[in-house]
Phi, psi and omega in degrees: 000107180251175176301317180299322179299316182293322180294324181284326184227067190297331182287348182274356189228143178246108185260016180291153181256131178288155176229159175269358177163165180284136177287122181235357181263140179291133180294140177285353183281142180235150175066028177238149175285115179282153180259133176277159176292341179274353180285132186233158174243114183293141174285345183231144172254009178282110185295327181291318175298315180299317180294327178293319176302312186295322182292330180271356183073023179265130177300135177295129182298121189215159173255151177297135181284144177274163177135170182288139176261149183290328174242141182237166186264310184278132177284118183303328183291338182247005183277132175238111186260140175242142182232129181226139178243131185228161176082195181291163178289160183200140176306132172106354180302315179293325178299318179293315177304312179299317181299318180299313182300312185296315182293315177304312187287308188274321183277328185246348179076022176285126182249358182242094185231127187236135171268134181264122183287144172053052172067209182290346171303327181293346176263007176246110187296347177297336180276342174079021178276151178246144178296153179256125180285127182247143171207173182304329178290319182298319188261011191305319185236017185292339182293344181284348183248149175282177181074206179219132182292344181271348187076169186210166174201162176258160175102149183267152172245166179301118182302325182292323177291320183292321179291325171306315181293317179299318180291324177294327179272357182058033177280128180240000171222117181245125179252120184253114180255118180175184181269208187295325177292322178296317182290327174294323174298317177301317179298318179296320176299313181300319179298315180295320179298316178297322178299323182272356182058043179259141183275064182246116178278132176241115187240126177266146175234121194286106176245100169209117185297341182279347180061041191245019181275137182291143179064018179230119184295324191208137177246150182292148181095338184294314182298321176294323180296320179295317178301314178294327180290328179294329176294319179295314177301318177302316176299317180297322178296317178294319178295320179295323180288343185272001180222149179291133186051043180286144177230116175266116182246120185240122175259126184245160178294152180147083186293309184238348183227133189260034184297320180296314179300317182295308183294319182295325179292324178288322183292326184267322187058025175247358180280133179260335179220119176249119183246122185229160183297332184286345185234098180300153179217159178251158174267310189267164172078176177297135182087358178271169182295320179302309180297325180298317178294318179298321178295321181296311182285332183289339182259025173097000176276142182249009177209166174207155178229130177242130169252120182235128176287148187298337182264003180286152171067018182296335177295345180279348181271115182264138175053037180268130180292134182288133180235148179231155173272182184298338180268359179094359178288138177292125177284125182280145172290152190281095181292332183293307177295326179298309181296320180303315180290317184288323179295317177298315181297317182295312186292325174300318182297321181270001176072033180241141182281140172209141182237107189261127174247112186259131178235133176230088187268016191310307186286330178293321184293318189275350185257003182271163176291158173292145183232155172056225182295339179293321178293324176299313182302322178302313182295318182294325174296315180300316178301314178295324179294318179296317178299321179293314182297318180293331181282351178092010175293157180203164178055042183218164178233141174277146180204186180237129181226118180052037172088002177238150180280142188211172177249128180238129175303135185302318179307322178288323185292331184250003182298321181208142179286142171285131182227165176288134175273115182301342179255007184264179186293326182296310183291328177295323178295319178300315180296325181290323182285320181274330188058026185295334180292333176296320181286321177296332182268353178081010184239018187280134170216128180222179180290152183295340180298329183259000000 
């Protein structure tokens, strides 16, 4: 189920958001424009499509708009909020934590805010962790540091045990910051809460550096990751230029979606080959990577730069046993080291010189603080999450769609990964910037500057 599927068949999908109860309390916020439950964010900006829906009497496929509600469900005086960060690190985690605390404290007057240590493990008493009391002073400068002050972990815990813990701590709003594995865990918690008929709101905040969540345009940390990746690619380009037939090979994060590699390639414009999971490639034969590199060097260029997403080229690994991490994600074979070895072997075999400089900045990219507009985005997501939680929304994740903040049912967000469309404008732009198809076809010639 993709965004395109919903746009084509809007009547087949229910994008409504669940609540733990009707909001009957007046919001303590003053001087802000409140959002109505009828306010929507369209999944499409195509005016012709929208006109067609209206002419046929079909509702325009839309998500519920995010923002403060005039009436809320949870009484701030009795609200006890929990915050948990799960999965791998990502730029902006501390920014989101700080934003949640600030909006809860200053906008709603919530005075009981707890950080759950080390992901969902912190909701299992068998590990012996204690909640961390949070307030504006505690989180005052945490945005300056990468990582998360709460710690993180991968893997799911028993939902019944976690809900037992929430009830024992009297937590009635839980904010789960993480990617698809975290959100599946949040959905399981929400389902258990619903089964017990407890008024506990479970709100997801989308943290995935790969930017691959469904029905969400952008996830926090992605922009910072691209910025950091461009620095590494620039270094790879300099190194490649410093040796005859130099090759700068950079492996970037992107298990199933190559957005970081694609955007970083566009941002630097020095990448000659961008390899992503969505576009399979061969090594051998005409049209293979080896011949493409030979074509690059053969037309007078003395260097090349490859940006490869970690999940690219997995079809090249034969008879490898499937492995998974604690969150259930398939562990990818190391395409960076594989290409480094195979390219060197090929050029040695054909008697041609090549000098490979290999860069793997994965942990460096994900452990830095959020920067620029990414940091702003983190606060805006946190703000939207608090508004949703206090209004009694549940089993949902806040997101951005067509430039507007929205509410997405968790099941839809994790149903299918968002991926690069090989026939879309993004990939077309990458091909235009790299001109890699010229080399794969063996007919490329460009200025020596590139």
